[in-house]
PyMOL CGO cylinders between C-alpha atoms (Angstrom):
from pymol import cmd
from pymol.cgo import CYLINDER

trace = [
    CYLINDER, -47.03, 29.35, 2.95, -45.65, 27.79, -0.19, 0.3, 1, 1, 1, 1, 1, 1,
    CYLINDER, -45.65, 27.79, -0.19, -47.79, 28.29, -3.33, 0.3, 1, 1, 1, 1, 1, 1,
    CYLINDER, -47.79, 28.29, -3.33, -48.59, 25.67, -5.76, 0.3, 1, 1, 1, 1, 1, 1,
    CYLINDER, -48.59, 25.67, -5.76, -46.28, 27.02, -8.48, 0.3, 1, 1, 1, 1, 1, 1,
    CYLINDER, -46.28, 27.02, -8.48, -43.35, 26.82, -5.94, 0.3, 1, 1, 1, 1, 1, 1,
    CYLINDER, -43.35, 26.82, -5.94, -44.11, 23.24, -5.12, 0.3, 1, 1, 1, 1, 1, 1,
    CYLINDER, -44.11, 23.24, -5.12, -44.42, 22.30, -8.84, 0.3, 1, 1, 1, 1, 1, 1,
    CYLINDER, -44.42, 22.30, -8.84, -40.98, 23.90, -9.53, 0.3, 1, 1, 1, 1, 1, 1,
    CYLINDER, -40.98, 23.90, -9.53, -39.51, 22.11, -6.52, 0.3, 1, 1, 1, 1, 1, 1,
    CYLINDER, -39.51, 22.11, -6.52, -40.83, 18.73, -7.82, 0.3, 1, 1, 1, 1, 1, 1,
    CYLINDER, -40.83, 18.73, -7.82, -39.47, 19.70, -11.43, 0.3, 1, 1, 1, 1, 1, 1,
    CYLINDER, -39.47, 19.70, -11.43, -35.97, 20.41, -10.02, 0.3, 1, 1, 1, 1, 1, 1,
    CYLINDER, -35.97, 20.41, -10.02, -36.15, 17.28, -7.83, 0.3, 1, 1, 1, 1, 1, 1,
    CYLINDER, -36.15, 17.28, -7.83, -36.89, 15.17, -10.80, 0.3, 1, 1, 1, 1, 1, 1,
    CYLINDER, -36.89, 15.17, -10.80, -33.82, 16.60, -12.63, 0.3, 1, 1, 1, 1, 1, 1,
    CYLINDER, -33.82, 16.60, -12.63, -31.41, 15.49, -9.92, 0.3, 1, 1, 1, 1, 1, 1,
    CYLINDER, -31.41, 15.49, -9.92, -30.04, 12.17, -8.80, 0.3, 1, 1, 1, 1, 1, 1,
    CYLINDER, -30.04, 12.17, -8.80, -31.44, 12.68, -5.45, 0.3, 1, 1, 1, 1, 1, 1,
    CYLINDER, -31.44, 12.68, -5.45, -33.84, 9.77, -4.47, 0.3, 1, 1, 1, 1, 1, 1,
    CYLINDER, -33.84, 9.77, -4.47, -35.56, 11.31, -1.39, 0.3, 1, 1, 1, 1, 1, 1,
    CYLINDER, -35.56, 11.31, -1.39, -36.16, 14.81, -0.08, 0.3, 1, 1, 1, 1, 1, 1,
    CYLINDER, -36.16, 14.81, -0.08, -37.97, 15.93, 3.22, 0.3, 1, 1, 1, 1, 1, 1,
    CYLINDER, -37.97, 15.93, 3.22, -38.67, 19.69, 3.51, 0.3, 1, 1, 1, 1, 1, 1,
    CYLINDER, -38.67, 19.69, 3.51, -40.50, 21.62, 6.14, 0.3, 1, 1, 1, 1, 1, 1,
    CYLINDER, -40.50, 21.62, 6.14, -41.31, 25.35, 5.48, 0.3, 1, 1, 1, 1, 1, 1,
    CYLINDER, -41.31, 25.35, 5.48, -43.30, 27.24, 8.08, 0.3, 1, 1, 1, 1, 1, 1,
    CYLINDER, -43.30, 27.24, 8.08, -46.62, 25.21, 8.42, 0.3, 1, 1, 1, 1, 1, 1,
    CYLINDER, -46.62, 25.21, 8.42, -46.06, 22.86, 5.48, 0.3, 1, 1, 1, 1, 1, 1,
    CYLINDER, -46.06, 22.86, 5.48, -44.20, 19.54, 5.26, 0.3, 1, 1, 1, 1, 1, 1,
    CYLINDER, -44.20, 19.54, 5.26, -43.18, 18.10, 1.95, 0.3, 1, 1, 1, 1, 1, 1,
    CYLINDER, -43.18, 18.10, 1.95, -41.82, 14.63, 1.21, 0.3, 1, 1, 1, 1, 1, 1,
    CYLINDER, -41.82, 14.63, 1.21, -40.60, 13.73, -2.28, 0.3, 1, 1, 1, 1, 1, 1,
    CYLINDER, -40.60, 13.73, -2.28, -39.43, 10.24, -2.96, 0.3, 1, 1, 1, 1, 1, 1,
    CYLINDER, -39.43, 10.24, -2.96, -38.55, 8.61, -6.33, 0.3, 1, 1, 1, 1, 1, 1,
    CYLINDER, -38.55, 8.61, -6.33, -39.90, 5.12, -6.47, 0.3, 1, 1, 1, 1, 1, 1,
    CYLINDER, -39.90, 5.12, -6.47, -37.87, 2.31, -8.23, 0.3, 1, 1, 1, 1, 1, 1,
    CYLINDER, -37.87, 2.31, -8.23, -35.66, 5.02, -9.82, 0.3, 1, 1, 1, 1, 1, 1,
    CYLINDER, -35.66, 5.02, -9.82, -33.08, 2.55, -10.93, 0.3, 1, 1, 1, 1, 1, 1,
    CYLINDER, -33.08, 2.55, -10.93, -35.62, 0.19, -12.46, 0.3, 1, 1, 1, 1, 1, 1,
    CYLINDER, -35.62, 0.19, -12.46, -37.75, 2.84, -14.20, 0.3, 1, 1, 1, 1, 1, 1,
    CYLINDER, -37.75, 2.84, -14.20, -34.90, 5.19, -15.44, 0.3, 1, 1, 1, 1, 1, 1,
    CYLINDER, -34.90, 5.19, -15.44, -33.18, 2.86, -17.74, 0.3, 1, 1, 1, 1, 1, 1,
    CYLINDER, -33.18, 2.86, -17.74, -32.10, 3.67, -21.31, 0.3, 1, 1, 1, 1, 1, 1,
    CYLINDER, -32.10, 3.67, -21.31, -34.09, 0.53, -22.38, 0.3, 1, 1, 1, 1, 1, 1,
    CYLINDER, -34.09, 0.53, -22.38, -37.42, 1.78, -20.91, 0.3, 1, 1, 1, 1, 1, 1,
    CYLINDER, -37.42, 1.78, -20.91, -37.02, 5.47, -21.41, 0.3, 1, 1, 1, 1, 1, 1,
    CYLINDER, -37.02, 5.47, -21.41, -39.47, 5.96, -18.49, 0.3, 1, 1, 1, 1, 1, 1,
    CYLINDER, -39.47, 5.96, -18.49, -38.83, 8.75, -16.25, 0.3, 1, 1, 1, 1, 1, 1,
    CYLINDER, -38.83, 8.75, -16.25, -38.61, 7.86, -12.49, 0.3, 1, 1, 1, 1, 1, 1,
    CYLINDER, -38.61, 7.86, -12.49, -41.88, 7.79, -10.51, 0.3, 1, 1, 1, 1, 1, 1,
    CYLINDER, -41.88, 7.79, -10.51, -42.35, 10.72, -8.17, 0.3, 1, 1, 1, 1, 1, 1,
    CYLINDER, -42.35, 10.72, -8.17, -44.73, 10.72, -5.22, 0.3, 1, 1, 1, 1, 1, 1,
    CYLINDER, -44.73, 10.72, -5.22, -45.31, 13.85, -3.22, 0.3, 1, 1, 1, 1, 1, 1,
    CYLINDER, -45.31, 13.85, -3.22, -47.24, 14.57, -0.10, 0.3, 1, 1, 1, 1, 1, 1,
    CYLINDER, -47.24, 14.57, -0.10, -48.10, 17.97, 1.25, 0.3, 1, 1, 1, 1, 1, 1,
    CYLINDER, -48.10, 17.97, 1.25, -49.71, 18.57, 4.63, 0.3, 1, 1, 1, 1, 1, 1,
    CYLINDER, -49.71, 18.57, 4.63, -50.04, 21.34, 7.09, 0.3, 1, 1, 1, 1, 1, 1,
    CYLINDER, -50.04, 21.34, 7.09, -48.08, 20.78, 10.29, 0.3, 1, 1, 1, 1, 1, 1,
    CYLINDER, -48.08, 20.78, 10.29, -49.95, 21.72, 13.39, 0.3, 1, 1, 1, 1, 1, 1,
    CYLINDER, -49.95, 21.72, 13.39, -48.53, 22.02, 16.82, 0.3, 1, 1, 1, 1, 1, 1,
    CYLINDER, -48.53, 22.02, 16.82, -51.23, 19.49, 18.11, 0.3, 1, 1, 1, 1, 1, 1,
    CYLINDER, -51.23, 19.49, 18.11, -50.13, 16.91, 15.60, 0.3, 1, 1, 1, 1, 1, 1,
    CYLINDER, -50.13, 16.91, 15.60, -46.68, 17.71, 14.19, 0.3, 1, 1, 1, 1, 1, 1,
    CYLINDER, -46.68, 17.71, 14.19, -46.20, 14.05, 12.81, 0.3, 1, 1, 1, 1, 1, 1,
    CYLINDER, -46.20, 14.05, 12.81, -49.28, 14.32, 10.52, 0.3, 1, 1, 1, 1, 1, 1,
    CYLINDER, -49.28, 14.32, 10.52, -48.51, 13.88, 6.95, 0.3, 1, 1, 1, 1, 1, 1,
    CYLINDER, -48.51, 13.88, 6.95, -51.18, 13.49, 4.32, 0.3, 1, 1, 1, 1, 1, 1,
    CYLINDER, -51.18, 13.49, 4.32, -50.11, 10.74, 2.01, 0.3, 1, 1, 1, 1, 1, 1,
    CYLINDER, -50.11, 10.74, 2.01, -51.43, 11.62, -1.56, 0.3, 1, 1, 1, 1, 1, 1,
    CYLINDER, -51.43, 11.62, -1.56, -49.89, 11.74, -4.96, 0.3, 1, 1, 1, 1, 1, 1,
    CYLINDER, -49.89, 11.74, -4.96, -49.43, 15.41, -6.09, 0.3, 1, 1, 1, 1, 1, 1,
    CYLINDER, -49.43, 15.41, -6.09, -47.70, 14.13, -9.24, 0.3, 1, 1, 1, 1, 1, 1,
    CYLINDER, -47.70, 14.13, -9.24, -48.72, 11.13, -11.25, 0.3, 1, 1, 1, 1, 1, 1,
    CYLINDER, -48.72, 11.13, -11.25, -46.29, 8.22, -11.11, 0.3, 1, 1, 1, 1, 1, 1,
    CYLINDER, -46.29, 8.22, -11.11, -44.76, 6.67, -14.16, 0.3, 1, 1, 1, 1, 1, 1,
    CYLINDER, -44.76, 6.67, -14.16, -46.02, 3.53, -15.41, 0.3, 1, 1, 1, 1, 1, 1,
    CYLINDER, -46.02, 3.53, -15.41, -44.08, 0.16, -15.08, 0.3, 1, 1, 1, 1, 1, 1,
    CYLINDER, -44.08, 0.16, -15.08, -42.26, -0.89, -18.26, 0.3, 1, 1, 1, 1, 1, 1,
    CYLINDER, -42.26, -0.89, -18.26, -44.61, -2.21, -20.95, 0.3, 1, 1, 1, 1, 1, 1,
    CYLINDER, -44.61, -2.21, -20.95, -47.70, -0.58, -19.21, 0.3, 1, 1, 1, 1, 1, 1,
    CYLINDER, -47.70, -0.58, -19.21, -48.47, 1.97, -21.93, 0.3, 1, 1, 1, 1, 1, 1,
    CYLINDER, -48.47, 1.97, -21.93, -47.16, 5.28, -23.09, 0.3, 1, 1, 1, 1, 1, 1,
    CYLINDER, -47.16, 5.28, -23.09, -44.10, 6.54, -21.23, 0.3, 1, 1, 1, 1, 1, 1,
    CYLINDER, -44.10, 6.54, -21.23, -44.79, 9.67, -19.19, 0.3, 1, 1, 1, 1, 1, 1,
    CYLINDER, -44.79, 9.67, -19.19, -42.52, 11.94, -21.08, 0.3, 1, 1, 1, 1, 1, 1,
    CYLINDER, -42.52, 11.94, -21.08, -44.34, 11.11, -24.43, 0.3, 1, 1, 1, 1, 1, 1,
    CYLINDER, -44.34, 11.11, -24.43, -47.85, 11.71, -22.74, 0.3, 1, 1, 1, 1, 1, 1,
    CYLINDER, -47.85, 11.71, -22.74, -46.52, 15.07, -21.55, 0.3, 1, 1, 1, 1, 1, 1,
    CYLINDER, -46.52, 15.07, -21.55, -45.13, 16.02, -25.05, 0.3, 1, 1, 1, 1, 1, 1,
    CYLINDER, -45.13, 16.02, -25.05, -48.55, 15.35, -26.74, 0.3, 1, 1, 1, 1, 1, 1,
    CYLINDER, -48.55, 15.35, -26.74, -50.59, 17.66, -24.34, 0.3, 1, 1, 1, 1, 1, 1,
    CYLINDER, -50.59, 17.66, -24.34, -49.31, 20.98, -25.74, 0.3, 1, 1, 1, 1, 1, 1,
    CYLINDER, -49.31, 20.98, -25.74, -49.72, 19.77, -29.30, 0.3, 1, 1, 1, 1, 1, 1,
    CYLINDER, -49.72, 19.77, -29.30, -53.43, 19.14, -28.70, 0.3, 1, 1, 1, 1, 1, 1,
    CYLINDER, -53.43, 19.14, -28.70, -53.95, 22.63, -27.35, 0.3, 1, 1, 1, 1, 1, 1,
    CYLINDER, -53.95, 22.63, -27.35, -54.73, 25.57, -29.73, 0.3, 1, 1, 1, 1, 1, 1,
    CYLINDER, -54.73, 25.57, -29.73, -51.86, 27.96, -30.49, 0.3, 1, 1, 1, 1, 1, 1,
    CYLINDER, -51.86, 27.96, -30.49, -52.03, 30.83, -28.05, 0.3, 1, 1, 1, 1, 1, 1,
    CYLINDER, -52.03, 30.83, -28.05, -54.48, 29.13, -25.66, 0.3, 1, 1, 1, 1, 1, 1,
    CYLINDER, -54.48, 29.13, -25.66, -53.37, 28.18, -22.15, 0.3, 1, 1, 1, 1, 1, 1,
    CYLINDER, -53.37, 28.18, -22.15, -55.43, 25.75, -20.23, 0.3, 1, 1, 1, 1, 1, 1,
    CYLINDER, -55.43, 25.75, -20.23, -55.33, 26.09, -16.44, 0.3, 1, 1, 1, 1, 1, 1,
    CYLINDER, -55.33, 26.09, -16.44, -55.72, 22.63, -14.85, 0.3, 1, 1, 1, 1, 1, 1,
    CYLINDER, -55.72, 22.63, -14.85, -56.56, 21.45, -11.33, 0.3, 1, 1, 1, 1, 1, 1,
    CYLINDER, -56.56, 21.45, -11.33, -53.31, 20.76, -9.44, 0.3, 1, 1, 1, 1, 1, 1,
    CYLINDER, -53.31, 20.76, -9.44, -55.15, 18.21, -7.08, 0.3, 1, 1, 1, 1, 1, 1,
    CYLINDER, -55.15, 18.21, -7.08, -58.37, 16.38, -6.48, 0.3, 1, 1, 1, 1, 1, 1,
    CYLINDER, -58.37, 16.38, -6.48, -60.83, 18.62, -4.61, 0.3, 1, 1, 1, 1, 1, 1,
    CYLINDER, -60.83, 18.62, -4.61, -63.88, 20.91, -4.75, 0.3, 1, 1, 1, 1, 1, 1,
    CYLINDER, -63.88, 20.91, -4.75, -63.85, 23.72, -7.32, 0.3, 1, 1, 1, 1, 1, 1,
    CYLINDER, -63.85, 23.72, -7.32, -65.07, 27.16, -6.14, 0.3, 1, 1, 1, 1, 1, 1,
    CYLINDER, -65.07, 27.16, -6.14, -65.28, 30.26, -8.43, 0.3, 1, 1, 1, 1, 1, 1,
    CYLINDER, -65.28, 30.26, -8.43, -65.50, 32.74, -5.59, 0.3, 1, 1, 1, 1, 1, 1,
    CYLINDER, -65.50, 32.74, -5.59, -63.72, 33.26, -2.22, 0.3, 1, 1, 1, 1, 1, 1,
    CYLINDER, -63.72, 33.26, -2.22, -67.02, 32.73, -0.42, 0.3, 1, 1, 1, 1, 1, 1,
    CYLINDER, -67.02, 32.73, -0.42, -70.70, 31.88, -1.26, 0.3, 1, 1, 1, 1, 1, 1,
    CYLINDER, -70.70, 31.88, -1.26, -71.87, 35.51, -1.18, 0.3, 1, 1, 1, 1, 1, 1,
    CYLINDER, -71.87, 35.51, -1.18, -68.82, 37.02, -3.05, 0.3, 1, 1, 1, 1, 1, 1,
    CYLINDER, -68.82, 37.02, -3.05, -68.60, 37.60, -6.75, 0.3, 1, 1, 1, 1, 1, 1,
    CYLINDER, -68.60, 37.60, -6.75, -66.49, 35.09, -8.70, 0.3, 1, 1, 1, 1, 1, 1,
    CYLINDER, -66.49, 35.09, -8.70, -62.66, 35.55, -9.03, 0.3, 1, 1, 1, 1, 1, 1,
    CYLINDER, -62.66, 35.55, -9.03, -63.15, 35.86, -12.87, 0.3, 1, 1, 1, 1, 1, 1,
    CYLINDER, -63.15, 35.86, -12.87, -65.81, 35.67, -15.62, 0.3, 1, 1, 1, 1, 1, 1,
    CYLINDER, -65.81, 35.67, -15.62, -65.57, 34.99, -19.25, 0.3, 1, 1, 1, 1, 1, 1,
    CYLINDER, -65.57, 34.99, -19.25, -63.83, 37.96, -20.93, 0.3, 1, 1, 1, 1, 1, 1,
    CYLINDER, -63.83, 37.96, -20.93, -61.88, 38.93, -17.67, 0.3, 1, 1, 1, 1, 1, 1,
    CYLINDER, -61.88, 38.93, -17.67, -58.33, 39.92, -18.20, 0.3, 1, 1, 1, 1, 1, 1,
    CYLINDER, -58.33, 39.92, -18.20, -55.74, 38.15, -16.09, 0.3, 1, 1, 1, 1, 1, 1,
    CYLINDER, -55.74, 38.15, -16.09, -51.99, 37.98, -15.36, 0.3, 1, 1, 1, 1, 1, 1,
    CYLINDER, -51.99, 37.98, -15.36, -49.67, 35.35, -14.22, 0.3, 1, 1, 1, 1, 1, 1,
    CYLINDER, -49.67, 35.35, -14.22, -50.66, 36.06, -10.52, 0.3, 1, 1, 1, 1, 1, 1,
    CYLINDER, -50.66, 36.06, -10.52, -54.34, 36.48, -10.81, 0.3, 1, 1, 1, 1, 1, 1,
    CYLINDER, -54.34, 36.48, -10.81, -56.22, 34.04, -8.66, 0.3, 1, 1, 1, 1, 1, 1,
    CYLINDER, -56.22, 34.04, -8.66, -58.93, 32.34, -10.94, 0.3, 1, 1, 1, 1, 1, 1,
    CYLINDER, -58.93, 32.34, -10.94, -60.46, 29.90, -8.46, 0.3, 1, 1, 1, 1, 1, 1,
    CYLINDER, -60.46, 29.90, -8.46, -60.01, 27.87, -5.29, 0.3, 1, 1, 1, 1, 1, 1,
    CYLINDER, -60.01, 27.87, -5.29, -59.66, 24.08, -5.08, 0.3, 1, 1, 1, 1, 1, 1,
    CYLINDER, -59.66, 24.08, -5.08, -60.47, 22.80, -1.56, 0.3, 1, 1, 1, 1, 1, 1,
    CYLINDER, -60.47, 22.80, -1.56, -58.58, 19.74, -0.65, 0.3, 1, 1, 1, 1, 1, 1,
    CYLINDER, -58.58, 19.74, -0.65, -58.67, 18.25, 2.89, 0.3, 1, 1, 1, 1, 1, 1,
    CYLINDER, -58.67, 18.25, 2.89, -60.21, 21.51, 4.33, 0.3, 1, 1, 1, 1, 1, 1,
    CYLINDER, -60.21, 21.51, 4.33, -57.47, 23.52, 2.84, 0.3, 1, 1, 1, 1, 1, 1,
    CYLINDER, -57.47, 23.52, 2.84, -58.34, 26.37, 0.31, 0.3, 1, 1, 1, 1, 1, 1,
    CYLINDER, -58.34, 26.37, 0.31, -55.87, 26.30, -2.42, 0.3, 1, 1, 1, 1, 1, 1,
    CYLINDER, -55.87, 26.30, -2.42, -55.76, 29.53, -4.61, 0.3, 1, 1, 1, 1, 1, 1,
    CYLINDER, -55.76, 29.53, -4.61, -55.21, 28.70, -8.27, 0.3, 1, 1, 1, 1, 1, 1,
    CYLINDER, -55.21, 28.70, -8.27, -53.39, 31.39, -10.36, 0.3, 1, 1, 1, 1, 1, 1,
    CYLINDER, -53.39, 31.39, -10.36, -53.82, 31.96, -14.03, 0.3, 1, 1, 1, 1, 1, 1,
    CYLINDER, -53.82, 31.96, -14.03, -50.12, 31.36, -14.75, 0.3, 1, 1, 1, 1, 1, 1,
    CYLINDER, -50.12, 31.36, -14.75, -50.31, 33.47, -17.98, 0.3, 1, 1, 1, 1, 1, 1,
    CYLINDER, -50.31, 33.47, -17.98, -51.30, 36.94, -19.02, 0.3, 1, 1, 1, 1, 1, 1,
    CYLINDER, -51.30, 36.94, -19.02, -54.40, 36.96, -21.26, 0.3, 1, 1, 1, 1, 1, 1,
    CYLINDER, -54.40, 36.96, -21.26, -58.27, 36.76, -21.39, 0.3, 1, 1, 1, 1, 1, 1,
    CYLINDER, -58.27, 36.76, -21.39, -60.47, 34.05, -19.94, 0.3, 1, 1, 1, 1, 1, 1,
    CYLINDER, -60.47, 34.05, -19.94, -62.31, 32.54, -22.88, 0.3, 1, 1, 1, 1, 1, 1,
    CYLINDER, -62.31, 32.54, -22.88, -63.85, 29.47, -21.19, 0.3, 1, 1, 1, 1, 1, 1,
    CYLINDER, -63.85, 29.47, -21.19, -64.77, 28.20, -17.56, 0.3, 1, 1, 1, 1, 1, 1,
    CYLINDER, -64.77, 28.20, -17.56, -64.82, 24.62, -17.93, 0.3, 1, 1, 1, 1, 1, 1,
    CYLINDER, -64.82, 24.62, -17.93, -65.96, 23.61, -14.29, 0.3, 1, 1, 1, 1, 1, 1,
    CYLINDER, -65.96, 23.61, -14.29, -69.01, 24.22, -12.20, 0.3, 1, 1, 1, 1, 1, 1,
    CYLINDER, -69.01, 24.22, -12.20, -69.00, 25.98, -8.89, 0.3, 1, 1, 1, 1, 1, 1,
    CYLINDER, -69.00, 25.98, -8.89, -68.96, 23.28, -6.06, 0.3, 1, 1, 1, 1, 1, 1,
    CYLINDER, -68.96, 23.28, -6.06, -67.92, 20.54, -8.57, 0.3, 1, 1, 1, 1, 1, 1,
    CYLINDER, -67.92, 20.54, -8.57, -65.53, 17.77, -7.53, 0.3, 1, 1, 1, 1, 1, 1,
    CYLINDER, -65.53, 17.77, -7.53, -62.39, 18.05, -9.96, 0.3, 1, 1, 1, 1, 1, 1,
    CYLINDER, -62.39, 18.05, -9.96, -59.68, 15.65, -10.54, 0.3, 1, 1, 1, 1, 1, 1,
    CYLINDER, -59.68, 15.65, -10.54, -55.99, 16.19, -10.78, 0.3, 1, 1, 1, 1, 1, 1,
    CYLINDER, -55.99, 16.19, -10.78, -55.16, 17.53, -14.20, 0.3, 1, 1, 1, 1, 1, 1,
    CYLINDER, -55.16, 17.53, -14.20, -58.75, 18.44, -15.07, 0.3, 1, 1, 1, 1, 1, 1,
    CYLINDER, -58.75, 18.44, -15.07, -59.04, 21.49, -17.19, 0.3, 1, 1, 1, 1, 1, 1,
    CYLINDER, -59.04, 21.49, -17.19, -60.63, 24.35, -15.34, 0.3, 1, 1, 1, 1, 1, 1,
    CYLINDER, -60.63, 24.35, -15.34, -60.24, 27.55, -17.55, 0.3, 1, 1, 1, 1, 1, 1,
    CYLINDER, -60.24, 27.55, -17.55, -58.99, 28.27, -20.97, 0.3, 1, 1, 1, 1, 1, 1,
    CYLINDER, -58.99, 28.27, -20.97, -57.02, 31.65, -21.49, 0.3, 1, 1, 1, 1, 1, 1,
    CYLINDER, -57.02, 31.65, -21.49, -56.29, 33.38, -24.67, 0.3, 1, 1, 1, 1, 1, 1,
    CYLINDER, -56.29, 33.38, -24.67, -52.57, 34.36, -24.14, 0.3, 1, 1, 1, 1, 1, 1,
    CYLINDER, -52.57, 34.36, -24.14, -51.79, 38.00, -24.93, 0.3, 1, 1, 1, 1, 1, 1,
]
cmd.load_cgo(trace, "trace")
């Protein structure tokens, strides 16, 4: 099964190409990427990156045509509707403290600190993690998505409560990078 980091990299690479639509099926996952209004939004006058919508859904033998339509990546605002997407992304790291990485939710779902209700949490404050350490699960549409630390360091803050509904991009953990 594809991991979130692999999907995020695929989206990043797709965004850097002139390809307007991509359909991909790997094992039991189907991904559809499509740039909306790429010509209108990607003009030198607006400076706004093309909008990208992404959908990821399990493909089951009983329902091979099922495709959950949800936005895994925010779409760019229309011209004149506020700060261009590229500027907003550039401001995010500047607001973070130096040497602190914030793990954010890659999707809307329910946050779980442990693999099951009776199990110990994946990490606690003070836990040492590396790039592949699972720090939590975000459940979305009955799928349990393991979220990895993405950096090597020490967990300094846990910003969500077990069982809490989290939004796309919501901070979940702060990790002091080592």
